[in-house]
C-alpha positions in Angstrom: -0.1 0.0 0.1 1.2 3.4 -0.9 2.6 5.3 2.6 0.7 8.3 1.7 -2.4 6.0 1.8 -1.5 4.4 5.1 -1.0 7.8 6.4 -4.4 9.4 5.9 -6.2 6.2 6.7 -4.2 6.1 10.2 -5.4 9.7 10.9 -8.7 8.8 9.9 -8.9 6.1 12.3 -7.4 7.7 15.1 -9.8 10.6 14.6 -12.7 8.3 14.9 -11.3 6.4 17.9 -11.2 9.7 19.7 -14.8 10.3 18.8 -15.8 6.8 20.1 -13.9 7.2 23.2 -15.2 10.5 23.7 -18.6 8.7 24.8 -18.7 8.3 28.7 -18.2 4.7 29.6 -21.6 4.2 31.5 -23.4 5.2 28.4 -21.6 2.8 26.0 -23.8 -0.3 24.8 -22.4 -3.3 25.8 -23.9 -5.2 22.4 -24.4 -3.1 19.2 -27.2 -5.1 17.0 -26.7 -5.0 13.2 -28.7 -3.2 10.9 -30.2 -6.3 10.0 -31.1 -7.4 13.6 -32.6 -3.9 14.6 -33.7 -1.5 11.6 -35.7 0.9 13.8 -33.5 2.4 16.8 -36.0 5.1 17.5 -39.5 5.3 20.1 -39.5 2.0 22.3 -36.4 0.7 21.5 -34.1 3.8 22.3 -36.5 4.5 25.5 -35.3 0.9 26.8 -31.8 2.7 27.7 -33.0 5.8 29.3 -34.7 6.6 32.7 -38.2 7.6 32.9 -36.9 10.9 33.8 -34.5 11.0 30.8 -37.5 10.0 28.4 -39.7 13.1 29.6 -37.0 15.5 29.1 -35.6 14.3 25.9 -39.4 14.0 23.9 -40.2 17.2 25.1 -40.3 20.1 22.3 -38.0 22.7 22.4 -40.5 25.3 23.4 -41.5 23.1 26.4 -37.7 22.6 27.6 -37.5 26.4 27.4 -40.5 27.0 29.5 -39.3 24.5 32.3 -35.9 25.6 32.6 -36.8 29.3 32.4 -39.5 28.5 35.2 -37.1 26.4 37.3 -39.1 23.4 37.0 -36.0 21.6 35.2 -32.6 22.5 35.6 -30.3 23.0 32.8 -27.8 20.6 33.8 -30.5 17.8 33.9 -31.9 18.5 30.5 -28.2 18.7 29.3 -27.0 15.4 31.0 -30.3 13.7 29.6 -29.6 15.0 25.8 -26.2 14.0 26.0 -27.2 10.4 27.2 -29.3 10.2 24.3 -27.2 11.8 21.8 -24.5 9.1 22.8 -26.7 6.1 22.2 -27.6 7.8 18.8 -24.0 8.0 17.7 -23.4 4.6 18.6 -26.4 3.1 16.7 -26.1 5.7 13.7 -22.6 7.2 13.6 -23.9 10.6 13.5 -21.5 12.6 15.7 -18.3 14.4 14.7 -17.5 15.9 18.1 -18.4 15.5 21.7 -18.8 18.3 23.7 -20.6 17.1 27.0 -18.3 17.9 29.6 -18.1 21.6 28.5 -21.7 21.8 27.8 -22.6 20.1 31.5 -20.4 23.1 32.7 -21.9 25.6 30.6 -25.2 24.1 31.8 -24.0 24.5 35.7 -23.2 28.2 34.9 -26.9 28.8 33.5 -28.4 27.3 36.8 -26.2 29.4 39.0 -27.2 32.6 37.1 -30.9 31.4 37.5 -30.3 30.8 41.2 -28.7 34.2 41.7 -31.1 36.3 39.8 -34.4 34.2 39.3 -34.4 34.9 35.4 -33.7 33.0 32.8 -30.3 33.8 30.9 -32.2 34.7 28.0 -34.6 33.3 25.6 -33.0 29.7 25.0 -32.3 29.3 28.7 -30.8 25.9 29.1 -32.0 24.4 25.4 -29.4 21.7 24.3 -28.4 22.6 20.8 -26.4 20.4 18.3 -24.8 21.7 15.0 -23.6 20.6 12.0 -19.8 20.2 11.9 -19.6 23.4 10.0 -19.6 25.6 12.6 -16.6 26.4 14.6 -17.1 26.1 18.5 -13.9 26.8 20.8 -12.3 23.8 22.6 -13.1 21.4 19.6 -12.1 20.9 15.8 -14.2 21.5 12.6 -13.3 18.6 10.1 -16.3 18.8 8.1 -15.4 15.1 7.4 -12.1 15.9 5.8 -8.9 14.1 6.8 -6.6 17.1 5.7 -8.6 19.3 8.0 -8.0 17.1 11.5 -5.7 19.4 13.7 -5.8 22.3 11.7 -8.5 25.5 11.5 -10.2 24.8 7.7 -7.2 23.1 6.5 -4.2 25.5 7.8 -1.8 24.8 10.9 -0.3 27.5 12.8 -3.3 30.1 12.4 -4.0 30.8 15.9 -7.5 30.0 15.5 -7.5 26.2 16.0 -10.0 25.3 18.6 -10.5 29.0 19.9 -12.2 30.7 17.0 -16.2 30.3 17.5 -18.5 31.1 14.7 -20.8 34.2 15.2 -24.0 32.3 15.5 -22.1 30.0 17.7 -21.6 33.5 19.8 -25.0 34.3 19.5 -26.7 31.1 20.8 -24.5 31.2 23.7 -25.7 34.9 24.5 -29.3 33.6 24.3 -28.5 30.8 26.6 -28.2 27.8 24.8 -26.3 24.7 25.6 -24.1 23.6 22.7 -23.3 19.9 23.4 -22.2 18.0 20.3 -21.2 18.6 16.4 -23.1 16.2 13.8 -21.5 14.4 10.9 -21.5 15.8 7.1 -19.8 14.1 3.9 -16.8 15.8 2.9 -17.4 18.6 0.3 -21.0 18.7 1.8 -22.3 18.6 -2.0 -24.3 15.3 -1.7 -27.5 14.0 -0.4 -26.3 11.1 1.8 -23.7 11.4 4.8 -20.3 9.7 4.4 -16.8 10.4 4.8 -13.3 8.9 5.6 -13.7 9.5 9.4 -16.7 8.6 10.5 -18.0 6.5 7.7 -21.6 6.4 6.9 -24.5 7.8 8.8 -27.6 5.9 8.9 -31.0 6.6 9.2 -32.7 5.7 12.6 -36.0 5.1 11.6 -34.3 2.0 9.0 -30.5 1.7 9.2 -30.6 -0.1 6.0 -31.2 3.7 4.3 -29.4 6.7 4.4 -30.0 9.6 6.6 -29.8 12.1 3.7 -27.4 15.1 3.3 -25.6 17.1 3.9 -26.9 18.0 7.3 -27.3 14.2 7.5 -26.0 13.9 11.2 -28.4 16.4 12.2 -31.3 14.6 10.6 -30.2 11.1 12.2 -29.9 12.8 15.6 -33.2 14.8 15.6 -35.0 12.0 14.0 -33.8 9.7 17.0 -34.7 12.2 19.8 -31.5 13.0 20.5 -31.6 17.0 19.7 -34.6 19.3 20.6 -33.0 21.7 17.7 -30.0 21.4 15.7 -28.5 23.9 13.3 -27.6 23.0 9.7 -26.6 24.8 6.4 -28.8 24.5 3.3 -27.9 25.5 -0.7 -29.2 22.7 -2.8 -31.2 20.6 -0.1 -28.8 20.1 2.6 -31.3 20.5 5.4 -34.2 19.8 3.4 -33.3 16.3 2.5 -32.4 15.1 6.0 -35.6 16.5 7.3 -37.7 14.7 4.5 -35.5 11.4 5.1 -35.7 11.4 9.0 
C-alpha cells in the first residue's frame, strides 16, 4: 500500500477512535445490534436505555424545555445530561457525531443554573436549551473537520493560524448569549455537496428509522440525531437541499 494512503487512513482511524472514546463509559452499549437485527432504533427501542426522567425530557419539544428551564421546574444540567445520554446512544447506533462536547456542555449548564439561582430569571430566551450543530460551525475547544482527513488538527486545512480550537462562529456566540447549551457537532459528507452522509472519518451515517437507508445530507448527522430524539433543535446549512433532504428522510 502507498505510504501516503497509509498515513491518511491512520489519521482517520485515530480521529474516529477519539470520537468514539469520548462517549462516557457508563453510556456505552455493551452490544450493538447489526442493521439487519434492529433496523428501527427509534421509539421504544431507544427508550429501553433511558430513565423515565430522561424520556420525559428528551421527548419534550424545544418550547416546552425552555418553558420549564426558564421557570425553574427543570435544571439546565439535568436537561443537558439527558440529551447527552440520548445523543451518545444515537451515535453508537447511527454514527451521527463528529465532535462530543459533553463535559463543556455540562459545565455551561451549571453556569446557567447558577445564574438562575442568583437572579431568579433566565439568561435569555433559549435558557438551558441543548442545541446540536452541523460540523460546519466553529466551537471553541473542538475541531471542525467537516469530514476532511486533511482538516484534522487544523483550522480549515491550515496549521499555525492561531485559530485552532479557539475561534467561534458568530452564530455560536449568539446561541451562547441566548442561553443555549452546545453539546455536540454532527456528521456531514466531505465537500457537503451530496445528499447522503459518508466520509473517511466517521464512515456512513444511517437513518435511525431504517438503518438500511440513508439519513440524507449534507446535514445528515443533524437529521439522524433529531430523528432519534437526541436533539431538541439543531442547526444545519442548505444551498441545494442540505437541510431539506435530511428533514424529509428522517
